N, C-alpha and C positions, 0 to 999 in steps of 0.2 A: 573513491576507491579505484586503484589502478587495476586494469584488466589482467596484466601479467602477474601481479602480486596475488590476486584472488585465484588465478589458475594454479600458481605454485602451492597455495594453501589447500586447494582441492586435491591436488596430487598427493601432498604430504599426508592428509587425513585419510584419503582412500587407501594408500599403501599401508598405513598404520593398522587398518582393520582388515587388511589382506583381501581386498576384493578388486576385481578387474574393472576396466572402463566399461566393458559390456555388462557386467553385473550391476554396476551403479546405474547405467542407463536403463536397465530393465526395471529397477526399482522406481525410477523416475518416469517411466513410460516415455522415454525419448530414445533417440538413436545413439549408438556408441560414438558416431562421428561428432555429435554435438558436445559430448563430454570431452572428446579429444580437442576440439576447438577451444573449450574453456581452459583446459590445462595448458594449451600452447599460448594462451593469451590472445587468441584471435577473436573471441567473443566473450560475453559475460552473462551469466544467468540473471533473470530478474529477481526482485526481492522475494516474491512468493516461492520461486524455485530455490533461492538461497536458504529460506527457512526450512524447506523440505530437506535440502542437502545437509543442513545442520543436524536435523533429526536422524537422518540415515547414518551420517558419519560420526555421530555421538559427540558433537562439539557445540559450544555456545555460538549463537548467531554473531556475537562480537568477535569470534575467532577470525572472521573474514575481514575485520577492520585492520588498518595498517599498523596500529599501535598495540595490537593484541599479541602478547609474547608467548602465552602458554599453548603448547601443542596438544595433540590428542593423547590421552592417557589410557592405556589398555589395562583393565583390571584382571588380575590373575586370581586363581583360587587361593593362593597363599595370602594375598592381600585381604581376601574375604575374612580369614580368621582374625586379622587385626581389627576388623570392623564388627565382629560378633559381640553381642552384649556380654558383659562380665557380671557374674553374680556378686553383689555387694553384701558384706556382712550386715545382718539385721541389727538395728539399734533398739534398745528398750522402748524408746518413744516413737520410733519410726521416723525420726526427724534428725536433721543436722543443721545447727545454726538457725533453727526456727523454720527451716524449709523442708518439704517432703523430698526424700531421696528417690531418685528415679534411675532406672537402667539407661545407659546410653543407647540410642537407637542406631540402627545400621540400615543403609539404603544402597541398593544395587541398581537404581534407576539410572537411565542415561549412560549406561556403560556399554562396553564392547566385550562380549563374552564369547570366547572361542575354545572349543574342546573342554569345557568345564563340566564336572559331574556334580549335580545337585540332587541325585537320587535319594529318595527317602526323607527329604527335608519337609518341615511342617510350617504352616502359617506364613506363607510368603506374601500373600495378598498383593500389595502395591509395589513390592520391592523391585520389580523388573520393568516398570513403566518406562517407555521411550528408550529401551535398550535394544541393541543389536545382538542377536544370539545365533551362533553358528556351531553346529555339531555338538550341542550340549545335551546332557542327559538329565531327565527329570523323572526317571522310572520310579513309580510308586510314591510320588511326592504328593503332598497336600497343597494344591494350588487353588483351593476353593476361594471364591471371591477375588480372584486375581484380576488386576487391571492391566491390560496391555493397550497402550495408546501410542500410535505412530511407531510401533515396533516392527522390526524386520527379523523374522524367526525362520532360520534356514537349516534343514537337515537335522533337526533336534528330535529326541526320542522322549515322548511323554507316556509311554506304555504303562497302563495300570494306574495312572494318576487320577486324582479327583480335581477336576477343573470346573465343577459345578458353580453356578451363580457368578460366573466370571463375565467381565466386560472387555470385549476385544474391539477396539475402535481404530479406524484409519490405519490398520496394520496389514502387513504382508506376511502370510504364512506359506512357506514353500518347502515341499518335499519332507514334511515332518511325519512322524509316526505317532498316532493316537490310539493304538490298539487297546481295546478293553478299558477305555477311559470313561469317566462319567463327565458328560458335558451338560448335565441337566440344568435347565433354567439359565443357561449361558446366553449372552447377547453378542451377536456379531453385527457391527455397524460400519458400513462403508469400508469394508475390508476385502482383501483378495486372498483366496485360499487355493493354492495350486498343488496338484499332485501329492496330496496327503493321504495317508493310509489310516482310515477310521474303522478298521475291521473290529466288530464286536463292541463298538462304542454305544453309549446311551445318550441320545439327544432329546430325551423327553422334555417338552416345554421350552426348547431352545428357540431363539428368535434370530432371524437373519434379515437385516434391513439394508437395502441398497448394497448388498455384498455380492461378490462374484466367486463362484466355486468352479474350478477347472480340474478335470482329470482325477478326481478323488475316488477312492475305493470305499464304498459303504456296505461291504459284505457283512451280513449278520447283525446289522445295527437295529436298535430300537429308535425309530424315527417317528414318534407319535406326539401329538400335541404341539407340533412345530409350526412356527409362523414364518413364512417367506414372503417378503414384500419387496417388489421391484428387484433389481439385480438380475443375475443370470446364472444358469447352471449348465455347464458345458462338459461333455465327455465323462460324466459321472456314472458309476456303476452301482446300482442298488440291487443287492442279491440276497435272497434267503433271509429277509428281515421283515419287520413290521413297519408299514408306512400308512399310518392312519390318523384320523382326527386332526389333520393338519389344515392350516389356513394358507392358501397359495394365491397371491394377488399380484397380477401384472409382472410376473416373472417370465423370463425367456429361457425355455429348455431347449438345448441343442445337443444332439448326439448323446442324450441320456438313455441309459439302458436299465430296465426294470425286469429282473429275472427271478422266478420262483419267489415272488414277493406277495404278501397279503396287503392289498390296497383297499382301505375302507374309510368311509365317512370323510370324504375329501371333495372339495369343489376346486377344480382346476380353472384358472383364468389366465389369460396371457397367450403365449405362443409356444407350441411344441413343434420343433423342426428337426427332422431326421432322428426321431426317437424310436425306442424299441421296447415292446412289452411282450415277454414270453413266459408262459406257464404261470401267469399271475391270476390271483383270485380277486375279483372286484365285488365289493359290497358297499352299497349306498354311495356310489361314486358319480359325480356330476362334472361335466365339462360345460362351462357357461361363458359365453362371449370369448371363446377360445378359437385360435387358428391352429389347425392340425395339418402339417405339411410333411410329406414323405415319412409318415410315422407308421410303423409296422406292428401289427398285432398277430401273435402266433400262439396257438394252443392255450388260449386263456380261458379260464372258467368264468361263467356267469357274465359273459361279455354283453349279452342282451339286457342285462340289468343296468348298464350304464345309461345315464340320462344325458342327452345333449340338448342344450338350450342356447339358441342364437349362435351356433358355431359355424365355422367355415372349414372346409377340407378340400385338399386337392384330389384329383382322380384316384391316384394310387392308394391314398389313405382311405378314401371312401370305399374302394373295392375290398381292402383288407377288412374293414368293419362289416361290410355287406356279407363277405364270406364267413365271418364269425357270427352271423345272425344277430348283429347289433341292431337296435332300433335306430334307424337313421332319421327319424323325425327330429327336427331341430337342427339339422345340418344342411347348410347351403353349399353346393358344389362350386368351388372356385373356378373361374374361367381363366385359362392360360393367357398370358399377355400376347397380343397379336393374333389370337385365334379364338375359335368357338369350340365348345364341347360337342 
């Protein structure tokens, strides 16, 4: 495969879905300069990156071969109607030519959807797997059981939708709105969730595995019975909601804020760095094998009921807890590098 030919194909497919070099680079976790070199034919992505490129650009991997002629086809809402199932007239026997009549199926996976309105649709399930979606509307839609795998979902509105029992794998969700959604029993696996608005959402029983959540608004959410394993939570705001009976293992919390929140029946493990707890009520909360660094506790209720087991804290966090009459048994004071306390 010639480097220049592949570069031209990357450029063609990228422009077809209307994203910049910088946006493509962000989804690949590389620099825009690297994308520029590919498109100029100065270098070539490896086979693993080519596979990811195919998923993002909505093309077959063979698209990058020299003899592949088909370009990227963008699907429009008008074309969707052509793919909708058609009601067939019923036959007395339910058969034609000895075979059972079936509705033709329609599939919107591996597509590139821009500014489409799917509000109020039902039973979508796996229809959007591996699709790129930008500025689409799914307001009040039934997306229960939805499968998103290697999807890029950007600036879409899912307000009031049912997304329960869904599976989101290896996907990137960026600047989407999930206000008042049901995400009950959903599973997020190895996905990145950035700057999304989850105000009023229901996360009961949701699982996050090796996923990363950045800068999301969790105001007024029901975040109970949630499992968070590995991954990281950065810049998240949890406010005026329920945060209880969750399993949190080996997660890294950074710049996370808990404000006016009921925190109950939780064991925190992992690292809390530059986090903030204000006006929270703690009930049966344990920090075990946790590192607490530059973490601020202010005007919290029942702080002394928190249990600390084999934890480590820096001086400022230790003093915040001490001023709040917390039981510091089980906390070891961290020694600054290059100095002594």
